[in-house]
C-alpha positions in Angstrom: -7.2 -15.4 -31.6 -3.7 -16.1 -30.3 -2.8 -16.2 -26.6 -0.5 -13.1 -27.0 -3.4 -11.1 -28.5 -5.7 -12.1 -25.7 -3.0 -11.1 -23.2 -2.7 -7.6 -24.9 -6.4 -7.1 -24.5 -6.4 -8.0 -20.8 -4.8 -4.7 -19.6 -6.2 -2.7 -22.6 -9.9 -3.3 -21.8 -9.8 -1.7 -18.2 -7.7 1.2 -19.7 -10.3 1.9 -22.4 -13.1 1.6 -19.8 -11.3 4.2 -17.6 -10.8 6.6 -20.5 -14.4 6.3 -21.7 -15.8 6.6 -18.2 -13.9 9.9 -17.7 -15.2 11.2 -21.0 -18.8 10.3 -20.4 -18.9 10.8 -16.6 -20.6 14.2 -16.8 -22.5 13.9 -20.1 -23.9 10.4 -19.7 -23.8 9.4 -16.0 -26.0 6.3 -16.7 -23.1 4.7 -18.5 -20.6 5.1 -15.7 -21.4 1.9 -13.8 -21.5 -0.4 -16.8 -18.2 1.1 -18.1 -16.7 0.5 -14.7 -17.8 -3.1 -14.3 -18.1 -4.7 -17.8 -14.5 -4.0 -19.1 -13.1 -5.3 -15.9 -15.2 -8.5 -16.1 -14.3 -8.9 -19.7 -10.6 -8.6 -18.7 -11.1 -11.3 -16.1 -12.6 -13.7 -18.7 -9.7 -13.1 -21.0 -7.2 -13.6 -18.2 -8.8 -16.9 -17.4 -8.6 -17.9 -21.1 -4.9 -16.9 -21.1 -4.3 -18.9 -18.0 -6.0 -22.0 -19.5 -4.0 -21.7 -22.7 -0.7 -21.2 -20.9 -1.5 -24.2 -18.6 1.4 -23.7 -16.3 3.8 -25.0 -18.9 6.6 -23.3 -20.9 6.5 -19.5 -20.7 5.1 -17.7 -23.8 7.2 -14.7 -24.9 6.4 -12.1 -27.6 8.0 -8.7 -28.2 8.2 -5.8 -30.6 10.6 -2.9 -30.3 9.0 0.3 -29.0 11.7 2.7 -30.0 15.4 2.6 -30.8 17.4 4.1 -28.0 20.9 3.9 -29.4 22.0 1.7 -26.5 19.8 -0.6 -24.5 16.5 -1.2 -26.5 13.1 -0.9 -24.9 10.6 -3.6 -26.1 6.9 -3.9 -25.7 7.3 -7.5 -24.5 5.0 -10.1 -22.9 6.2 -12.9 -20.6 3.4 -15.3 -19.8 4.4 -18.0 -17.3 2.3 -19.7 -14.6 3.0 -17.0 -12.1 1.8 -14.3 -14.5 -1.3 -16.2 -15.6 -2.5 -16.9 -12.1 -1.7 -13.4 -10.7 -3.6 -11.8 -13.6 -6.6 -13.9 -12.7 -6.4 -12.8 -9.1 -6.2 -9.1 -10.2 -9.2 -9.6 -12.4 -11.3 -11.3 -9.7 -10.5 -8.8 -7.0 -10.9 -5.7 -9.3 -14.2 -7.0 -10.6 -15.5 -7.6 -7.1 -14.3 -4.1 -6.0 -16.1 -2.5 -8.9 -19.3 -4.3 -8.3 -19.1 -3.6 -4.5 -18.4 0.0 -5.2 -21.6 0.5 -7.1 -23.4 0.0 -3.8 -20.9 1.3 -1.4 -20.5 4.7 -3.2 -23.9 4.8 -4.9 -24.6 8.4 -3.6 -21.0 9.7 -4.0 -20.9 12.6 -6.5 -17.3 11.7 -7.4 -18.1 8.1 -8.3 -17.3 8.5 -12.0 -13.7 9.7 -11.4 -13.3 7.1 -8.7 -14.5 4.2 -11.0 -12.2 5.4 -13.8 -9.2 5.5 -11.5 -9.9 2.0 -10.2 -10.1 0.8 -13.8 -6.8 2.5 -14.6 -5.2 1.1 -11.4 -6.3 -2.4 -12.5 -4.9 -1.9 -16.0 -1.6 -0.7 -14.6 -1.3 -3.8 -12.4 -2.1 -6.1 -15.3 0.6 -4.4 -17.3 3.1 -5.1 -14.6 2.0 -8.7 -14.4 2.3 -9.5 -18.1 5.2 -7.2 -19.0 8.4 -8.9 -20.2 10.4 -5.6 -20.3 11.4 -3.8 -17.2 10.9 -0.3 -18.6 7.3 -1.1 -19.6 6.9 -2.7 -16.1 8.1 0.6 -14.6 5.4 2.5 -16.5 2.7 0.3 -14.8 4.5 0.6 -11.5 4.4 4.5 -11.6 0.8 4.7 -12.8 -0.2 2.6 -9.8 1.6 5.2 -7.6 -0.3 8.1 -9.1 -3.7 6.3 -8.9 -3.1 5.4 -5.3 -2.5 9.1 -4.5 -5.9 10.1 -6.0 -7.8 7.1 -4.6 -6.5 7.3 -1.1 -7.3 11.0 -1.1 -10.8 10.4 -2.4 -12.3 12.1 0.6 -10.1 15.1 0.1 -12.3 17.3 2.3 -10.8 15.6 5.4 -7.3 16.4 6.5 -6.6 12.7 7.2 -7.3 11.7 3.6 -5.1 14.6 2.2 -2.2 13.7 4.6 -2.5 10.0 3.9 -2.5 10.4 0.1 0.5 12.7 0.2 2.3 10.3 2.6 1.6 7.3 0.4 2.9 9.1 -2.7 6.1 10.5 -1.1 7.1 7.3 0.7 6.6 5.1 -2.3 8.5 7.6 -4.5 11.3 7.6 -1.9 11.7 3.9 -2.7 11.3 4.4 -6.4 14.4 6.5 -6.7 16.9 3.8 -5.8 14.6 1.3 -7.6 15.1 3.3 -10.9 18.8 3.5 -10.4 18.9 -0.3 -9.8 16.9 -1.0 -13.0 19.4 1.1 -15.1 22.4 -0.6 -13.4 20.9 -4.0 -14.0 20.2 -3.2 -17.7 23.7 -1.8 -18.1 25.2 -5.1 -16.8 22.8 -7.3 -18.8 22.6 -5.2 -21.9 18.9 -5.4 -22.1 15.7 -4.5 -20.2 14.0 -7.8 -21.2 13.4 -10.1 -18.2 14.4 -13.2 -20.1 17.6 -11.6 -21.2 18.4 -10.4 -17.7 17.8 -13.9 -16.3 20.1 -15.4 -19.0 22.8 -12.9 -18.0 22.5 -13.9 -14.4 22.8 -17.6 -15.2 25.9 -16.8 -17.3 27.4 -14.7 -14.5 27.1 -11.5 -16.5 26.0 -9.3 -13.6 29.0 -7.4 -12.2 27.4 -5.9 -9.1 24.6 -8.2 -7.9 24.6 -7.1 -4.3 24.4 -3.4 -5.0 21.7 -3.9 -7.7 19.7 -6.2 -5.5 19.8 -3.8 -2.5 18.7 -0.8 -4.8 15.8 -2.8 -6.1 14.8 -3.9 -2.6 14.4 -0.3 -1.6 11.7 0.2 -4.3 10.1 -3.1 -3.3 10.0 -2.0 0.4 8.2 1.1 -0.6 5.6 -0.4 -2.9 5.0 -3.5 -0.8 5.0 -1.7 2.6 8.0 -3.5 4.1 10.0 -2.2 7.0 11.2 0.5 7.1 9.0 2.0 4.3 5.7 0.5 5.6 4.3 3.5 7.4 2.2 4.8 4.5 -0.1 1.7 4.4 -2.0 2.0 7.7 -2.6 5.7 7.0 -3.9 4.8 3.6 -7.1 3.5 5.3 -8.4 7.1 5.1 -9.5 6.1 1.6 -12.8 4.3 0.7 -12.9 0.7 1.9 -13.1 -0.8 -1.7 -9.8 1.0 -2.5 -8.2 -0.5 0.6 -9.3 -4.0 -0.6 -7.8 -3.3 -4.1 -4.5 -1.9 -2.9 -4.0 -4.6 -0.2 -5.2 -7.7 -2.1 -4.3 -7.4 -5.8 -2.5 -4.3 -6.9 -0.1 -1.9 -5.2 1.4 -4.0 -2.4 1.4 -7.2 -4.5 3.5 -5.5 -7.2 6.8 -5.5 -5.2 6.5 -9.2 -4.2 5.6 -10.1 -7.7 8.6 -8.2 -9.1 11.1 -10.0 -6.8 9.5 -13.3 -7.7 10.0 -12.6 -11.4 13.7 -11.6 -10.9 14.5 -13.9 -8.0 17.8 -15.2 -9.6 19.1 -11.6 -9.5 18.6 -11.5 -5.7 19.7 -15.1 -5.2 23.1 -14.2 -6.8 23.9 -12.2 -3.6 23.8 -14.0 -0.3 24.0 -10.6 1.5 20.8 -9.4 -0.4 19.0 -12.6 0.6 19.9 -12.1 4.2 18.8 -8.5 4.2 15.5 -9.6 2.6 15.1 -12.2 5.4 15.8 -9.7 8.2 13.5 -7.2 6.5 10.7 -9.8 6.3 11.2 -10.9 9.9 11.0 -7.4 11.4 8.0 -6.6 9.2 6.2 -9.8 10.2 6.7 -9.6 14.0 6.4 -5.8 14.3 3.1 -5.6 12.3 1.6 -8.5 14.3 2.2 -6.7 17.5 0.9 -3.4 16.1 -2.2 -5.1 14.8 -3.0 -6.5 18.2 -3.2 -2.9 19.6 -5.2 -1.1 16.9 -8.7 0.2 17.6 -9.7 1.0 13.9 -10.8 -2.2 12.3 -9.2 -1.1 8.9 -5.9 -0.4 10.6 -5.9 -3.9 12.1 -6.3 -5.3 8.6 -3.7 -2.9 7.2 -1.1 -4.1 9.7 -2.2 -7.6 8.9 -1.4 -7.0 5.2 2.0 -5.8 6.1 2.6 -9.0 8.1 1.4 -11.3 5.3 3.6 -9.4 2.8 6.4 -10.2 5.2 5.6 -13.9 4.8 5.8 -13.6 1.1 9.1 -11.7 1.3 10.3 -14.4 3.7 9.5 -17.1 1.1 11.5 -15.2 -1.5 14.4 -14.7 1.0 14.7 -18.5 1.2 14.6 -18.8 -2.5 11.1 -20.3 -3.0 9.1 -18.1 -5.3 6.4 -20.7 -5.7 5.5 -20.5 -2.0 5.6 -16.7 -2.2 3.3 -16.4 -5.2 1.0 -19.1 -3.7 0.6 -17.1 -0.5 0.2 -13.9 -2.7 -2.8 -15.5 -4.4 -4.3 -17.0 -1.3 -3.9 -13.8 0.7 -5.4 -11.8 -2.2 -8.7 -13.7 -1.9 -9.2 -13.6 1.9 -7.8 -10.1 2.4 -10.1 -8.6 -0.2 -12.9 -10.4 1.6 -11.8 -9.0 4.9 -11.8 -5.4 3.7 -15.1 -5.6 1.9 -16.7 -7.3 4.9 -15.2 -4.6 7.1 -16.9 -2.0 4.8 -20.3 -3.7 5.5 -19.6 -3.7 9.2 -18.6 0.0 9.2 -21.8 0.7 7.2 -23.9 -1.1 9.8 -22.2 0.1 12.9 -21.6 3.7 11.8 -18.0 3.6 13.1 -14.6 2.1 12.4 -13.8 1.8 16.1 -13.6 -1.7 17.6 -14.1 -0.2 21.0 -17.5 1.1 19.9 -18.5 -2.2 18.3 -17.6 -4.1 21.5 -20.4 -2.0 23.2 -23.0 -2.9 20.6 -25.1 -6.0 21.1 -26.5 -8.0 18.1 -24.3 -6.5 15.4 -23.7 -10.0 13.9 -27.4 -10.6 13.6 -27.9 -7.4 11.7 -25.3 -8.3 9.1 -25.3 -12.1 8.8 -23.6 -12.1 5.4 -20.6 -10.1 6.6 -20.5 -12.1 9.8 -20.2 -15.5 8.2 -17.9 -14.5 5.4 -15.6 -12.5 7.6 -15.4 -15.5 9.9 -14.2 -17.6 7.0 -11.7 -14.9 6.0 -10.3 -14.6 9.6 -9.9 -18.4 9.8 -8.0 -18.3 6.5 -5.9 -15.4 7.9 -5.1 -17.3 11.1 -4.1 -20.3 8.9 -6.6 -22.8 10.4 -7.0 -25.9 8.2 -8.6 -26.5 5.7 -8.9 -22.8 4.8 -6.7 -21.3 2.1 -4.3 -19.4 4.4 -3.3 -22.6 6.1 -1.8 -24.2 2.9 -0.1 -21.1 1.6 1.4 -20.1 5.0 2.6 -23.7 5.6 4.3 -23.6 2.1 6.3 -20.6 3.4 7.2 -22.4 6.6 8.2 -25.5 4.8 10.5 -23.6 2.4 12.1 -21.8 5.4 12.5 -25.2 7.2 14.2 -26.8 4.1 16.6 -23.8 3.8 17.4 -23.8 7.6 18.2 -27.5 7.6 20.4 -27.2 4.4 18.0 -29.1 2.1 17.9 -26.0 -0.1 21.0 -24.0 -1.0 19.5 -21.1 -2.9 19.8 -18.9 0.2 22.0 -19.0 3.4 20.8 -21.3 6.2 20.8 -18.3 8.5 18.1 -16.7 6.3 16.0 -19.9 6.7 16.2 -19.8 10.5 15.3 -16.1 10.6 12.2 -16.7 8.4 11.2 -19.9 10.2 11.3 -18.5 13.7 9.7 -15.2 12.9 7.1 -16.9 10.8 6.1 -19.2 13.7 6.0 -16.2 16.1 3.9 -14.2 13.6 1.5 -17.2 13.3 0.8 -16.8 17.0 0.3 -13.1 16.7 -1.9 -13.4 13.6 -4.3 -15.8 15.3 -4.3 -13.5 18.4 -5.3 -10.3 16.5 -7.7 -12.2 14.2 -9.5 -13.6 17.3 -9.5 -10.2 19.0 -11.1 -8.5 15.9 -13.8 -11.2 15.7 -14.7 -11.0 19.4 -14.8 -7.2 19.6 -16.7 -6.8 16.4 -19.3 -9.6 16.8 -19.5 -10.4 20.5 -20.2 -6.9 21.8 -22.2 -6.2 25.0 -24.3 -3.2 25.8 -26.9 -1.3 23.8 -28.5 -2.7 20.7 -26.5 -2.1 17.6 -28.0 0.8 15.6 -30.2 0.1 12.6 -28.9 1.8 9.5 -30.9 -0.3 7.0 -30.0 -3.2 4.8 -26.8 -3.2 2.7 -27.1 -3.2 -1.1 -27.3 -6.7 -2.5 -24.2 -6.0 -4.6 -22.1 -5.6 -1.5 -23.3 -8.9 0.1 -23.1 -10.9 -3.1 -19.4 -10.1 -3.6 -18.6 -11.3 -0.1 -19.9 -14.8 -0.9 -18.0 -14.9 -4.2 -14.7 -14.2 -2.4 -15.5 -16.6 0.4 -15.2 -19.5 -2.1 -11.5 -19.1 -2.9 -10.8 -18.2 0.8 -12.1 -21.6 1.7 -11.2 -23.8 -1.2 -8.2 -22.3 -3.0 -5.7 -24.1 -0.7 -7.2 -27.4 -1.6 -6.2 -26.9 -5.3 -2.5 -26.9 -4.5 -2.1 -30.4 -5.8 -3.8 -29.6 -9.1 -1.8 -26.3 -9.6 1.6 -27.7 -8.6 3.0 -27.3 -12.1 2.1 -23.6 -12.0 4.5 -23.0 -9.1 7.9 -23.9 -10.5 6.8 -27.6 -10.7 7.4 -28.5 -7.1 4.9 -29.6 -4.4 3.7 -27.0 -2.0 2.0 -29.4 0.4 2.7 -28.9 4.1 4.9 -31.3 6.1 3.7 -32.9 9.3 6.1 -30.9 11.4 5.2 -27.5 10.2 1.5 -28.3 9.9 1.3 -29.5 13.5 3.6 -26.8 14.8 2.0 -23.9 12.9 -1.6 -25.0 13.6 -0.8 -25.6 17.2 0.7 -22.2 17.6 -2.2 -20.5 15.9 -4.7 -22.4 18.2 -2.7 -21.3 21.2 -2.8 -17.7 20.1 -6.6 -17.8 19.5 -7.4 -19.6 22.8 -5.2 -17.3 24.8 -6.8 -14.2 23.3 -10.3 -15.7 24.0 -9.3 -16.3 27.6 -8.0 -12.8 27.9 -11.2 -11.4 26.4 -13.3 -13.4 28.9 -11.2 -12.0 31.7 -11.4 -8.4 30.5 -15.1 -8.6 29.8 -15.8 -9.8 33.3 -13.8 -6.8 34.6 -15.6 -4.4 32.2 -18.9 -5.6 33.5 -18.1 -4.1 36.8 -16.8 -0.9 35.3 -19.2 2.0 34.7 -19.1 3.1 31.0 -20.1 6.7 31.8 -23.0 8.8 30.7 -23.1 7.6 27.1 -23.4 4.0 28.1 -26.1 4.9 30.7 -28.2 6.4 27.9 -28.0 4.0 25.0 -31.0 5.7 23.4 -28.9 8.8 22.9 -28.2 9.9 19.3 -24.8 9.1 17.8 -22.3 11.9 18.0 -22.0 12.0 14.2 -24.0 10.6 11.4 -23.2 7.3 9.8 -22.0 8.9 6.6 -19.7 11.2 8.5 -18.4 8.3 10.5 -17.5 6.4 7.4 -16.1 9.4 5.6 -14.1 10.9 8.4 -13.4 7.8 10.4 -14.9 9.5 13.5 -16.4 7.2 16.2 -20.1 7.5 15.9 -20.6 7.2 19.6 -18.4 10.1 20.8 -16.7 9.6 24.1 -17.6 6.0 24.6 -15.8 5.0 21.4 -12.8 7.2 22.0 -12.3 6.0 25.6 -10.0 3.1 26.3 -12.0 -0.2 26.1 -11.6 -2.1 29.3 -12.8 -5.3 27.5 -10.0 -5.1 24.9 -7.9 -8.3 25.4 -5.0 -6.6 23.4 -4.3 -4.4 26.4 -3.9 -7.4 28.7 -1.8 -9.4 26.3 0.6 -6.6 25.4 0.8 -5.0 28.8 3.2 -2.0 28.8 4.0 -2.7 25.2 0.4 -1.8 24.1 1.0 2.0 24.0 4.0 1.7 21.8 2.4 -1.0 19.5 -0.7 1.2 19.1 1.6 4.0 17.8 3.3 1.7 15.3 6.4 1.6 17.6 6.9 5.3 16.8 8.4 4.8 13.4 6.6 7.9 12.2 8.1 9.9 15.1 11.6 8.7 14.2 11.0 9.8 10.6 9.7 13.1 11.8 12.8 13.7 13.9 15.3 12.5 11.3 13.7 13.9 8.1 10.6 16.1 8.5 11.9 18.5 11.2 15.3 19.0 9.5 13.6 19.7 6.2 11.2 22.1 7.8 14.0 23.8 9.6 16.0 24.1 6.4 12.8 25.5 4.7 12.4 28.1 7.5 16.1 29.1 7.1 15.7 29.5 3.4 12.5 31.6 3.9 14.3 33.8 6.4 17.3 34.3 4.1 15.0 35.1 1.2 12.9 37.5 3.3 15.7 39.2 5.3 18.7 39.1 3.0 17.7 38.7 -0.6 14.7 41.0 -0.3 16.8 43.5 1.5 19.0 43.9 -1.6 15.9 44.1 -3.8 14.3 46.7 -1.5 17.6 48.6 -1.3 17.9 48.8 -5.1 14.4 50.2 -5.3 15.0 52.7 -2.4 18.3 53.9 -3.9 16.6 54.6 -7.3 13.8 56.5 -5.6 16.4 58.5 -3.6 18.4 59.4 -6.7 15.2 60.4 -8.5 14.2 62.6 -5.5 17.7 64.3 -5.6 17.5 64.9 -9.4 14.0 66.2 -9.1 15.0 68.7 -6.4 17.7 70.1 -8.7 15.2 70.7 -11.5 13.7 74.0 -10.2 12.9 75.6 -13.6 14.9 78.8 -12.5 17.3 80.0 -15.2 19.4 82.0 -12.7 19.9 78.8 -10.6 21.0 76.9 -13.7 23.5 79.6 -14.7 24.9 79.9 -11.1 25.4 76.1 -11.0 27.1 76.2 -14.4 29.4 79.1 -13.3 30.3 77.3 -10.1 31.1 74.1 -11.9 33.3 76.0 -14.4 35.2 77.6 -11.5 35.7 74.2 -9.8 37.0 72.7 -13.0 39.3 75.6 -13.7 40.8 75.4 -10.2 41.2 71.6 -10.6 43.0 72.1 -13.9 45.4 74.7 -12.3 46.2 72.4 -9.4 46.9 69.4 -11.7 49.2 71.6 -13.9 51.1 72.9 -10.9 51.6 69.4 -9.6 53.0 68.2 -12.9 
C-alpha cells in the first residue's frame, strides 16, 4: 500500500467511526466504545507508518481534481512533509488517549454515544487539515472543527455556563473566519491556485500582489482559532465542557490548527515585514497577558486554559521571527504535556469534587488519594515551566534561540524588532509560567485543613492514559537531535545563553511563588476559616457529579471565599482583581459590540411593534369599519332603498345642471 493511500485512510477511519457510532448509538450501545477507540487507534498506527515512510525527507504530494470551477481549480490534494507527518502522529496520540480516558470519565453519561462520535469527527477534521495540500479542502476541516467544538463545549447543555460558552466559542471563531475566508480567496486570486505548493511557488516568484493585506486577513482567522489576542476570550470559557474535550481542543486540534496553518504558509507572512511585526506584537501581548491572568484564576481548568493561550503565544512568536521548525517543535511538545495536564486535572476534579483551587488548598492528603495524577501532573507542570530535562525546556528554548538570532541580526527572515519583542516577552512569560505552575501544584497538592473527601478510585483507563502521556512529556525533548531533519533541517538545540537565562528565570519564578505561599499559608493559619472549616465533617454543598458538571465548588462558602493562602494575591497585589477578570476584555467587547447590537435589536423590535404593526392593525381596523358601515346600510327595507335611489338621482341631476351652467 502506497504512502498516499495510507495518508488518505488516516482521516477517513475516525470519520467512518463517527458515522457508524452515530448510527448504532441507540440500537447497539455495546459497540459505541469500540467504535470510538479502535478507529482512532488504527488511524494513529497508520499515521506512524506514514511518518516512518516520509522520514522527514522530501515532501510527498498527490492530487486529483475535485471539480472544475471555471477559474481557480479545487483539488483533493495531499502534502506530506515532516511537519505534517509529526503533527498527525500527535493528533492520533492525543485523540486516542482522550477516547480511552472518556470511556471511564463519561461512563455513566447518557449522551456518551454522540459525544464519542463528535470527538472522532473532530479528530478526522484536524487530520484533514494536517494532510491537506489544498486550501479549500483545509477550510472544510477548519469549519468542521468549529462546528464540533460548538457541540462538545456545550455537552452539558443543561447548564447556562455550557450553553453560553459553546455559543461564544462558535461566534468568536466565526468572527475570525470571515476575514480568513476573504484572505484565502485573495491569496488564490493572486497565485492562481488553492494548492499550497503552487502558492509557495508564487510567493517565491514574487507573484503575490498584496502580501500585507492577505497576511493580516489570514491572521484574523488564526487569532480566532488559536485563541490569540484579541480573539482569545472564548478559550477560558470553553472549560465548561467535559475535561477530555478541553484536552483535545487545547493539545491537538482546534487551537493547534491556526499555528499549523501559519507554519505551512510562513513564506506568505514573511513576504510582509509589517505582518511579521503584527504577529510578534500579538504573540507578546498574548503571552504576557495570559501569564498574568493564569496567576489569578481559581478554577484549575481556567489556569490551564490561560496557560494554553500563553504557550500558543510562544508558537506564534517563533513564527513571527521566521522559525517554523521551533514553532512546530513547541506545538508537538506542548500537545503532549498539555493533554496530560488536562486529563490529570480531570482526575483531580473527580477526586476533590470541585474545580476550585481555593477548596483544594483546604483539603489535606489529596495527593495521597490520587498518586497517579499527582506524579504525572508534577511531570507535566515541570515540562510546562521549562525545567530541564523535560520536553518543554527544549521546545521553549528553541523559540528563545530563534528570537535571539533574529534580534541580533543572525536571521533576516523577520525584522530585528520582532525578534526583540518575542525574546523579551518570552523571558517574562517564562517567569510567569513557572509562577502559576508552582502555584497550581502547591494549592492542589499541599492543602491544609480537613481530610480530602473519598470519592472512590478512578477507573484504570483514566490513570493508564496519564502514564502514557507522561513519557513524551519527559522524553520528547531529548529526541530533538534525532528529529532535526524533520524541522526544516536545522538544529533546535538550546544555546548556553538562553538555557541559563531561561532556566534561571523559571527557577526564580518558582522559588518566589513558593516563598509567597509559605508566607500566605502562615498568615492563613492565624485566620479563622468560618463555620464550614470549623465543621469539616459537614456534607459538601453539592454532589461530586454536580460539581464536575456545573463547576460549582463542592464546599460552598469555603470554596467561594477568597483564599488567604493564595500566593497569587500577594504576587499580583492590586493587579490581581483585573487579572482574575481577564483584564476585562469581555467587558470591553460587551461595551463595544454586545450592548450596541442589543440596543439596535431593541430599536428594531420597537419599530416593528409600534410602527409596522400599527399600519397592519390600521389596515385591518379600516376594513372592519368599512364592513360595519356597509352592513348598516343593508337594512332589507325596500322603501329605504328606493328613498336612497331617489335622493342619489336628485343629487346627480343637480350636479349635472350646475356643471352645464358653469360651462
